[in-house]
DSSP file (Angstrom, degrees, kcal/mol; ACC not computed):
  #  RESIDUE AA STRUCTURE BP1 BP2  ACC     N-H-->O    O-->H-N    N-H-->O    O-->H-N    TCO  KAPPA ALPHA  PHI   PSI    X-CA   Y-CA   Z-CA
    1    1 A X              0   0    0      0, 0.0     2,-0.0     0, 0.0     5,-0.0   0.000 360.0 360.0 360.0 130.4   -6.8  -13.4  -22.2
    2    2 A X     >  -     0   0    0      1,-0.1     4,-1.8     4,-0.0     5,-0.1  -0.284 360.0-111.6 -74.4 163.2   -5.9   -9.8  -21.4
    3    3 A X  H  > S+     0   0    0      1,-0.2     4,-1.9     2,-0.2     5,-0.1   0.882 120.6  54.3 -60.4 -38.9   -3.6   -8.8  -18.5
    4    4 A X  H  > S+     0   0    0      1,-0.2     4,-2.4     2,-0.2    -1,-0.2   0.896 105.6  52.2 -63.6 -40.1   -6.6   -7.2  -16.9
    5    5 A X  H  > S+     0   0    0      1,-0.2     4,-2.1     2,-0.2    -1,-0.2   0.873 106.7  54.1 -63.1 -36.7   -8.6  -10.5  -17.2
    6    6 A X  H  X S+     0   0    0     -4,-1.8     4,-1.6     2,-0.2    -1,-0.2   0.914 109.1  47.7 -63.9 -42.2   -5.8  -12.3  -15.5
    7    7 A X  H  X S+     0   0    0     -4,-1.9     4,-1.8     1,-0.2    -2,-0.2   0.918 110.4  52.2 -64.2 -42.5   -5.9   -9.9  -12.6
    8    8 A X  H  < S+     0   0    0     -4,-2.4    -1,-0.2     1,-0.2    -2,-0.2   0.883 112.1  46.6 -60.1 -38.4   -9.7  -10.3  -12.3
    9    9 A X  H  < S+     0   0    0     -4,-2.1    -1,-0.2     1,-0.2    -2,-0.2   0.788 117.7  41.4 -73.8 -28.3   -9.3  -14.1  -12.2
   10   10 A X  H  < S+     0   0    0     -4,-1.6     2,-0.3    -5,-0.2    -2,-0.2   0.610 108.9  59.6 -99.7 -12.0   -6.5  -14.1   -9.6
   11   11 A X  S  < S-     0   0    0     -4,-1.8     2,-0.0    -5,-0.1    34,-0.0  -0.868  81.3-114.0-117.5 149.3   -7.7  -11.4   -7.2
   12   12 A X     >  -     0   0    0     -2,-0.3     4,-2.6     1,-0.1     5,-0.2  -0.319  43.5 -97.6 -71.4 168.1  -10.9  -11.1   -5.1
   13   13 A X  H  > S+     0   0    0      1,-0.2     4,-2.4     2,-0.2     5,-0.1   0.873 121.5  45.4 -59.1 -43.8  -13.2   -8.3   -6.0
   14   14 A X  H  > S+     0   0    0      2,-0.2     4,-2.4     1,-0.2    -1,-0.2   0.921 113.9  48.4 -68.9 -42.6  -12.0   -5.8   -3.3
   15   15 A X  H  > S+     0   0    0      1,-0.2     4,-2.8     2,-0.2     5,-0.4   0.904 112.8  49.1 -64.3 -40.4   -8.3   -6.4   -4.0
   16   16 A X  H  X>S+     0   0    0     -4,-2.6     4,-2.3     2,-0.2     5,-0.9   0.935 110.4  51.2 -62.0 -46.4   -8.9   -6.0   -7.7
   17   17 A X  H  X5S+     0   0    0     -4,-2.4     6,-2.0    -5,-0.2     4,-0.7   0.909 118.0  37.5 -58.3 -44.6  -10.8   -2.8   -7.1
   18   18 A X  H  X5S+     0   0    0     -4,-2.4     4,-0.8     4,-0.2    -2,-0.2   0.961 124.5  35.6 -74.1 -52.1   -8.1   -1.3   -5.0
   19   19 A X  H  <5S+     0   0    0     -4,-2.8    79,-2.4    -5,-0.2    -3,-0.2   0.826 130.9  26.5 -78.2 -31.6   -4.9   -2.5   -6.8
   20   20 A X  H  <5S+     0   0    0     -4,-2.3    -3,-0.2    -5,-0.4    -1,-0.2   0.685 131.2  34.5-105.3 -21.2   -6.0   -2.4  -10.4
   21   21 A X  H  <<S-     0   0    0     -5,-0.9    -3,-0.2    -4,-0.7    -2,-0.2   0.253 105.1-113.3-119.2  11.1   -8.7    0.3  -10.3
   22   22 A X     <  +     0   0    0     -4,-0.8    -4,-0.2    -6,-0.2    -3,-0.2   0.834  61.5 155.9  61.8  37.0   -7.3    2.7   -7.7
   23   23 A X        -     0   0    0     -6,-2.0     2,-0.4    -7,-0.2    -1,-0.1  -0.135  35.1-130.7 -79.3-176.8  -10.0    2.1   -5.2
   24   24 A X        -     0   0    0      3,-0.0     2,-0.1    -2,-0.0     3,-0.1  -0.999  10.1-131.3-139.5 134.5   -9.8    2.5   -1.4
   25   25 A X        -     0   0    0     -2,-0.4     3,-0.1     1,-0.1     5,-0.1  -0.498  43.2 -89.3 -78.3 156.6  -10.8    0.1    1.4
   26   26 A X    >   -     0   0    0     -2,-0.1     3,-1.1     1,-0.1     4,-0.3  -0.382  52.6 -99.4 -64.2 141.8  -13.0    1.5    4.2
   27   27 A X  T 3  S+     0   0    0      1,-0.2    36,-0.2     2,-0.1    35,-0.2  -0.275 102.6  17.6 -63.4 150.5  -10.9    2.9    7.1
   28   28 A X  T 3  S+     0   0    0     34,-2.5    -1,-0.2     1,-0.1    35,-0.1   0.648 105.2  89.1  64.0  20.7  -10.3    0.8   10.2
   29   29 A X    <   +     0   0    0     -3,-1.1    -2,-0.1    33,-0.4    -1,-0.1   0.495  54.8 118.8-117.7  -9.0  -11.3   -2.4    8.4
   30   30 A X    >   -     0   0    0     32,-0.5     3,-1.0    -4,-0.3     4,-0.4  -0.295  64.4-131.1 -72.7 144.7   -8.0   -3.6    6.9
   31   31 A X  T 3  S+     0   0    0      1,-0.2     3,-0.2     2,-0.1    -1,-0.1   0.792 105.7  41.3 -58.8 -34.4   -6.5   -6.9    7.9
   32   32 A X  T >  S+     0   0    0      1,-0.2     3,-1.1     2,-0.1    -1,-0.2   0.388  82.5 101.3-101.5   3.3   -3.0   -5.4    8.6
   33   33 A X  T <  S+     0   0    0     -3,-1.0    32,-0.2     1,-0.3    -1,-0.2   0.905  95.6  28.1 -54.8 -46.4   -4.0   -2.3   10.4
   34   34 A X  T 3  S+     0   0    0     -4,-0.4    -1,-0.3    -3,-0.2     2,-0.2   0.198  86.6 133.1-104.7  15.6   -3.3   -3.7   13.9
   35   35 A X    <   +     0   0    0     -3,-1.1    -3,-0.1     1,-0.1    -4,-0.0  -0.496  22.4 170.2 -67.9 131.2   -0.6   -6.2   12.9
   36   36 A X        +     0   0    0     -2,-0.2    -1,-0.1     2,-0.1    -4,-0.0   0.408  34.3 113.6-124.1  -1.2    2.4   -5.8   15.3
   37   37 A X  S    S-     0   0    0      1,-0.1     2,-0.2    88,-0.0    -2,-0.0  -0.312  73.3-102.1 -70.2 157.4    4.6   -8.8   14.5
   38   38 A X  S    S+     0   0    0     15,-0.0    88,-2.5    16,-0.0     2,-0.3  -0.575  72.9  88.0 -75.8 141.2    8.1   -8.4   12.9
   39   39 A X  E     -A  125   0A   0     86,-0.3    14,-2.7    -2,-0.2     2,-0.4  -0.990  69.9 -63.9 163.4-163.8    8.2   -9.0    9.2
   40   40 A X  E     -AB 124  52A   0     84,-2.3    84,-3.0    -2,-0.3     2,-0.6  -0.926  27.4-141.0-121.0 141.8    7.9   -7.6    5.7
   41   41 A X  E     -AB 123  51A   0     10,-3.4     9,-2.5    -2,-0.4    10,-2.0  -0.913  30.2-173.6-100.7 123.5    4.8   -6.2    3.9
   42   42 A X  E     -AB 122  49A   0     80,-2.7    80,-2.3    -2,-0.6     7,-0.2  -0.760  33.8 -85.2-118.5 160.8    4.8   -7.3    0.3
   43   43 A X  E  >  -A  121   0A   0      5,-2.4     4,-2.0    -2,-0.3    78,-0.2  -0.465  30.2-144.2 -64.4 128.3    2.7   -6.5   -2.7
   44   44 A X  T  4 S+     0   0    0     76,-2.2    -1,-0.2    -2,-0.2    77,-0.1   0.758  97.5  48.2 -65.4 -24.8   -0.3   -8.8   -2.8
   45   45 A X  T  4 S+     0   0    0     75,-0.4    -1,-0.2     3,-0.1    76,-0.1   0.880 132.9   4.5 -86.1 -40.3   -0.1   -8.9   -6.6
   46   46 A X  T  4 S-     0   0    0      2,-0.1    -2,-0.2    51,-0.0    -1,-0.1   0.526  90.1-116.9-127.5  -7.8    3.5   -9.8   -7.3
   47   47 A X     <  +     0   0    0     -4,-2.0    -3,-0.1     1,-0.2     2,-0.1   0.524  53.5 158.6  85.4   4.7    5.2  -10.3   -3.9
   48   48 A X        -     0   0    0     -6,-0.1    -5,-2.4     1,-0.1     2,-0.4  -0.401  49.9-110.4 -63.9 137.4    7.7   -7.4   -4.1
   49   49 A X  E     +B   42   0A   0     -7,-0.2    25,-0.4     1,-0.2    -7,-0.2  -0.577  49.0 162.0 -71.0 121.1    9.0   -6.3   -0.7
   50   50 A X  E     +     0   0A   0     -9,-2.5    20,-3.4    -2,-0.4     2,-0.3   0.809  54.3  12.5-110.0 -45.8    7.4   -2.9    0.0
   51   51 A X  E     -B   41   0A   0    -10,-2.0   -10,-3.4    18,-0.3    -1,-0.3  -0.985  59.1-135.7-141.6 146.7    7.6   -2.1    3.7
   52   52 A X  E >   -B   40   0A   0     16,-0.4     3,-2.0    -2,-0.3   -12,-0.2  -0.784  24.8-125.3 -98.3 145.9    9.4   -3.4    6.8
   53   53 A X  G >  S+     0   0    0    -14,-2.7     3,-1.6    -2,-0.3   -13,-0.1   0.790 107.5  69.7 -60.6 -27.1    7.5   -3.7   10.1
   54   54 A X  G 3  S+     0   0    0    -15,-0.3    -1,-0.3     1,-0.3   -14,-0.1   0.651  99.3  49.4 -66.8 -13.7   10.1   -1.6   11.8
   55   55 A X  G <  S+     0   0    0     -3,-2.0    12,-2.3    13,-0.1    -1,-0.3   0.372  87.4 108.6-104.3   3.5    8.8    1.4    9.8
   56   56 A X  E <   +C   66   0B   0     -3,-1.6     2,-0.3    10,-0.2    10,-0.3  -0.575  42.3 168.9 -81.7 141.7    5.1    0.8   10.7
   57   57 A X  E     -C   65   0B   0      8,-2.4     2,-1.0    -2,-0.2     8,-0.7  -0.973  41.5-103.1-148.1 161.5    3.3    3.2   13.1
   58   58 A X        +     0   0    0     -2,-0.3     6,-0.1     1,-0.2     8,-0.0  -0.766  36.8 170.2 -90.2 102.0   -0.2    4.1   14.2
   59   59 A X        -     0   0    0     -2,-1.0    -1,-0.2     4,-0.3     5,-0.1   0.580  43.1-128.8 -86.6 -11.2   -1.2    7.2   12.4
   60   60 A X  S    S+     0   0    0      3,-0.1    -2,-0.1    -3,-0.1     4,-0.1   0.625  77.8 115.5  73.8  12.2   -4.8    7.0   13.6
   61   61 A X  S    S-     0   0    0      2,-0.3     3,-0.1   -34,-0.0    -1,-0.1   0.607  87.4-108.9 -92.0 -13.2   -6.0    7.4   10.0
   62   62 A X  S    S+     0   0    0      1,-0.3   -34,-2.5   -35,-0.2   -32,-0.5   0.399  89.8  82.1 101.9  -3.5   -7.6    4.0    9.6
   63   63 A X  S    S-     0   0    0    -36,-0.2    -4,-0.3   -35,-0.1    -2,-0.3  -0.949  92.7 -86.8-129.7 152.1   -5.0    2.4    7.2
   64   64 A X  E     - D   0 116B   0     52,-0.7    52,-2.7    -2,-0.3     2,-0.4  -0.347  51.0-159.9 -55.4 135.4   -1.6    0.8    7.9
   65   65 A X  E     -CD  57 115B   0     -8,-0.7    -8,-2.4    50,-0.2     2,-0.3  -0.953  14.5-176.5-127.3 143.4    1.0    3.6    7.9
   66   66 A X  E     -CD  56 114B   0     48,-1.5    48,-3.3    -2,-0.4   -10,-0.2  -0.961  23.7-147.4-134.1 149.0    4.7    3.4    7.4
   67   67 A X  S    S+     0   0    0    -12,-2.3    45,-0.5    -2,-0.3     2,-0.3   0.513  84.4  16.9 -96.5  -3.5    7.4    6.2    7.6
   68   68 A X  S    S-     0   0    0    -13,-0.3   -16,-0.4   -16,-0.2    -1,-0.2  -0.979  73.3-119.0-159.2 150.1    9.6    4.7    4.9
   69   69 A X        -     0   0    0     -2,-0.3   -18,-0.3     1,-0.2   -19,-0.1  -0.439  52.0 -82.1 -80.6 167.9    9.5    2.1    2.1
   70   70 A X    >   -     0   0    0    -20,-3.4     3,-1.9   -29,-0.1     5,-0.2  -0.160  41.1-103.5 -66.3 165.1   11.8   -0.9    2.2
   71   71 A X  T 3  S+     0   0    0      1,-0.3    -1,-0.1     2,-0.1   -21,-0.1   0.636 115.6  76.0 -64.2 -13.4   15.4   -0.6    1.1
   72   72 A X  T 3  S-     0   0    0    -23,-0.1    -1,-0.3   -22,-0.0   -22,-0.1   0.660  93.5-141.6 -72.9 -14.8   14.4   -2.5   -2.0
   73   73 A X    <   +     0   0    0     -3,-1.9    -2,-0.1   -23,-0.1   -23,-0.1   0.919  47.8 149.0  53.4  49.8   12.8    0.8   -3.3
   74   74 A X        +     0   0    0    -25,-0.4    19,-3.4   -24,-0.2     2,-0.5   0.323  40.5  93.6 -94.7   6.7    9.9   -1.0   -4.9
   75   75 A X  E     -E   92   0B   0     17,-0.2     2,-0.3    -5,-0.2    17,-0.2  -0.887  58.4-162.4-104.5 129.3    7.4    1.9   -4.3
   76   76 A X  E     -E   91   0B   0     15,-3.0    15,-2.1    -2,-0.5     2,-0.4  -0.821  10.5-135.8-109.5 149.8    6.9    4.3   -7.2
   77   77 A X  E     +E   90   0B   0     -2,-0.3     2,-0.3    13,-0.2    13,-0.2  -0.855  22.5 176.1-110.4 139.1    5.4    7.8   -6.8
   78   78 A X  E     -E   89   0B   0     11,-2.2    11,-2.9    -2,-0.4     2,-0.2  -0.999  34.8-108.6-141.0 142.9    2.8    9.4   -9.2
   79   79 A X  E     -E   88   0B   0     -2,-0.3     2,-0.4     9,-0.2     9,-0.2  -0.501  33.3-166.5 -67.3 136.2    0.9   12.7   -9.1
   80   80 A X  E     +E   87   0B   0      7,-2.7     7,-3.2    -2,-0.2    -1,-0.0  -0.967  20.8 166.6-129.9 113.8   -2.8   12.1   -8.4
   81   81 A X    >   +     0   0    0     -2,-0.4     3,-0.6     5,-0.2     5,-0.1   0.054  36.6 129.1-112.9  23.6   -5.2   15.0   -9.0
   82   82 A X  G >   +     0   0    0      1,-0.2     3,-1.8     2,-0.2    -2,-0.1  -0.317  63.1  24.9 -74.6 161.4   -8.4   12.9   -8.7
   83   83 A X  G 3  S-     0   0    0      1,-0.3    -1,-0.2    -2,-0.0     3,-0.1   0.748 130.1 -68.5  57.5  28.5  -11.3   13.9   -6.4
   84   84 A X  G <  S+     0   0    0     -3,-0.6     2,-0.3     1,-0.2    -1,-0.3   0.685 110.5 108.6  69.4  18.8  -10.4   17.6   -6.6
   85   85 A X    <   -     0   0    0     -3,-1.8     2,-0.6     2,-0.0    -1,-0.2  -0.872  65.7-133.7-123.9 157.2   -7.2   17.0   -4.5
   86   86 A X        +     0   0    0     -2,-0.3     2,-0.2    -5,-0.1    -5,-0.2  -0.952  45.5 148.8-110.7 112.9   -3.5   17.0   -5.3
   87   87 A X  E     -E   80   0B   0     -7,-3.2    -7,-2.7    -2,-0.6     2,-0.6  -0.799  48.8-111.2-134.3 173.8   -1.8   14.0   -3.8
   88   88 A X  E     -EF  79 102B   0     14,-0.6    14,-2.2    -2,-0.2    -9,-0.2  -0.946  31.2-152.4-113.1 111.7    1.0   11.6   -4.4
   89   89 A X  E     -EF  78 101B   0    -11,-2.9   -11,-2.2    -2,-0.6     2,-0.4  -0.526   5.4-147.2 -77.4 146.0   -0.1    8.1   -5.3
   90   90 A X  E     +EF  77 100B   0     10,-2.3     9,-2.8   -13,-0.2    10,-1.4  -0.970  21.3 173.0-117.0 135.9    2.1    5.1   -4.4
   91   91 A X  E     -EF  76  98B   0    -15,-2.1   -15,-3.0    -2,-0.4     2,-0.4  -0.920  41.6 -91.7-134.4 158.4    2.2    2.0   -6.6
   92   92 A X  E  >  -E   75   0B   0      5,-2.2     4,-2.0    -2,-0.3   -17,-0.2  -0.599  30.6-143.9 -70.2 127.0    4.3   -1.1   -6.8
   93   93 A X  T  4 S+     0   0    0    -19,-3.4    -1,-0.1    -2,-0.4   -18,-0.1   0.742  95.1  47.5 -64.7 -23.9    7.2   -0.5   -9.1
   94   94 A X  T  4 S+     0   0    0    -20,-0.4    -1,-0.2     1,-0.1   -19,-0.1   0.862 129.4  12.3 -90.0 -38.0    7.0   -4.1  -10.5
   95   95 A X  T  4 S-     0   0    0      2,-0.1    -2,-0.2   -47,-0.0    -1,-0.1   0.390  93.2-118.8-125.4   3.1    3.4   -4.7  -11.2
   96   96 A X     <  +     0   0    0     -4,-2.0     2,-0.2     1,-0.2    -3,-0.1   0.681  51.4 165.3  71.2  18.2    1.8   -1.2  -11.1
   97   97 A X        -     0   0    0     -5,-0.1    -5,-2.2     1,-0.1     2,-0.3  -0.498  41.2-118.7 -69.4 132.3   -0.6   -2.1   -8.2
   98   98 A X  E     +F   91   0B   0    -79,-2.4    -7,-0.2    -2,-0.2   -77,-0.1  -0.576  36.7 173.0 -69.1 129.2   -2.2    0.9   -6.5
   99   99 A X  E     -     0   0B   0     -9,-2.8    18,-2.8     1,-0.3     2,-0.3   0.767  46.2 -95.6-106.2 -40.3   -1.1    0.9   -2.8
  100  100 A X  E     -FG  90 116B   0    -10,-1.4   -10,-2.3    16,-0.2    -1,-0.3  -0.942  51.4 -56.4 157.6-136.6   -2.4    4.2   -1.5
  101  101 A X  E     -FG  89 115B   0     14,-1.9    14,-3.0    -2,-0.3     2,-0.4  -0.939  31.3-134.3-140.4 160.0   -0.9    7.6   -1.0
  102  102 A X  E     -FG  88 114B   0    -14,-2.2   -14,-0.6    -2,-0.3     2,-0.3  -0.963  21.7-169.7-119.0 138.3    2.1    9.2    0.7
  103  103 A X  E     - G   0 113B   0     10,-2.0    10,-2.5    -2,-0.4     2,-0.4  -0.907  29.9-124.6-127.2 152.1    1.8   12.4    2.8
  104  104 A X  S    S+     0   0    0     -2,-0.3     8,-0.2     8,-0.2    10,-0.0  -0.105  90.4  86.6 -88.6  38.8    4.4   14.7    4.3
  105  105 A X        +     0   0    0     -2,-0.4     7,-0.2     8,-0.1    -1,-0.2   0.006  60.6 116.2-126.1  29.1    3.0   14.5    7.9
  106  106 A X        -     0   0    0      5,-2.0     7,-0.2    -3,-0.4     3,-0.1  -0.289  66.4 -86.3 -91.9 178.7    4.7   11.4    9.2
  107  107 A X    >>  -     0   0    0      5,-0.4     4,-2.8     1,-0.1     3,-0.6  -0.231  60.9 -50.1 -79.7 170.4    7.2   10.9   12.1
  108  108 A X  T 34 S+     0   0    0      1,-0.3    -1,-0.1     2,-0.2   -41,-0.1  -0.397 107.5  41.1 -64.3 152.3   11.0   11.3   12.1
  109  109 A X  T 34 S+     0   0    0     -3,-0.1    -1,-0.3    -2,-0.1   -41,-0.0  -0.996 134.3  14.5 -92.0  -7.3   13.3   10.4   10.6
  110  110 A X  T <4 S-     0   0    0     -3,-0.6    -2,-0.2     2,-0.2     3,-0.1   0.760  78.2-139.8 -99.1 -26.7   11.6   10.8    7.2
  111  111 A X     <  +     0   0    0     -4,-2.8    -5,-2.0     1,-0.3     2,-0.3   0.584  62.6 126.3  74.1   9.2    8.5   12.9    7.9
  112  112 A X        -     0   0    0    -45,-0.5     2,-0.4    -5,-0.5    -5,-0.4  -0.738  47.3-160.8-102.8 148.6    6.6   10.7    5.5
  113  113 A X  E     - G   0 103B   0    -10,-2.5   -10,-2.0    -2,-0.3     2,-0.9  -0.903   5.0-162.2-127.9 102.5    3.3    8.8    6.0
  114  114 A X  E     -DG  66 102B   0    -48,-3.3   -48,-1.5    -2,-0.4     2,-0.7  -0.768  10.7-160.5 -82.1 109.6    2.8    6.0    3.5
  115  115 A X  E     -DG  65 101B   0    -14,-3.0   -14,-1.9    -2,-0.9     2,-0.4  -0.848  17.7-174.1 -98.8 109.8   -1.0    5.4    3.9
  116  116 A X  E     -DG  64 100B   0    -52,-2.7   -52,-0.7    -2,-0.7     2,-0.3  -0.870  28.2-122.6-120.6 136.0   -1.6    1.9    2.5
  117  117 A X    >   -     0   0    0    -18,-2.8     3,-1.5    -2,-0.4     4,-0.2  -0.586  21.0-139.3 -69.6 128.4   -4.6   -0.2    1.8
  118  118 A X  G >  S+     0   0    0     -2,-0.3     3,-2.2     1,-0.3    -1,-0.1   0.874 100.3  62.3 -56.3 -38.7   -4.4   -3.5    3.6
  119  119 A X  G 3  S+     0   0    0      1,-0.3    -1,-0.3  -105,-0.1  -100,-0.1   0.666  96.4  59.2 -67.3 -13.4   -5.8   -5.4    0.7
  120  120 A X  G <  S+     0   0    0     -3,-1.5   -76,-2.2   -21,-0.2   -75,-0.4   0.485 104.6  65.9 -88.3  -2.0   -2.8   -4.3   -1.5
  121  121 A X  E <   -A   43   0A   0     -3,-2.2     2,-0.3   -78,-0.2   -78,-0.2  -0.824  56.5-165.1-119.5 154.8   -0.4   -6.0    1.0
  122  122 A X  E     -A   42   0A   0    -80,-2.3   -80,-2.7    -2,-0.3     2,-0.4  -0.910  24.1-133.0-123.7 159.8    0.5   -9.5    2.2
  123  123 A X  E     -A   41   0A   0     -2,-0.3     2,-0.6   -82,-0.2   -82,-0.2  -0.953  14.0-168.0-120.4 133.0    2.5  -10.0    5.4
  124  124 A X  E     -A   40   0A   0    -84,-3.0   -84,-2.3    -2,-0.4    -2,-0.0  -0.920  20.2-145.8-117.2 102.3    5.5  -12.3    5.8
  125  125 A X  E      A   39   0A   0     -2,-0.6   -86,-0.3   -86,-0.2   -87,-0.0  -0.310 360.0 360.0 -67.4 151.4    6.4  -12.7    9.4
  126  126 A X              0   0    0    -88,-2.5   -87,-0.1    -2,-0.0    -1,-0.1   0.474 360.0 360.0 -70.1 360.0   10.1  -13.1   10.4
C-alpha cells in the first residue's frame, strides 16, 4: 500500500483533498473558525503542534488566522505560484500536510497572517 493510499484510508475526503492535494475549504465553514478556548492547534495528519490559541485572531477572511506559528517551528514555507498568483504556502514540517498560506498583512508583533484551513487542524484545549 502506498503512502498516498494510507492517507486516503485514514482521512475523510475533504481533509484528504486539502492536506494531501492542496485544496481549500470554503470560507466561513471551518470547524475552528470561531473557536475561542485556550489550547493548541495541531496537524490533523500527524499531531505536530502548529499554532497556539494566544496567536489566533479574527482576520475576517473566513479561515482561522494566526499571527505566529508555535515555538516548535513545525510550519514550513514554500513558494506557491498556482492560480496565477505568487503566494507562500504553509505545510506541516513533519508530514508535508498542506495547511494554507501566510500573508504579510497580519497584526503586530509579527505582521503575519497564517490563513489556515480548519480541516488541516485539530484542537487540543488546555
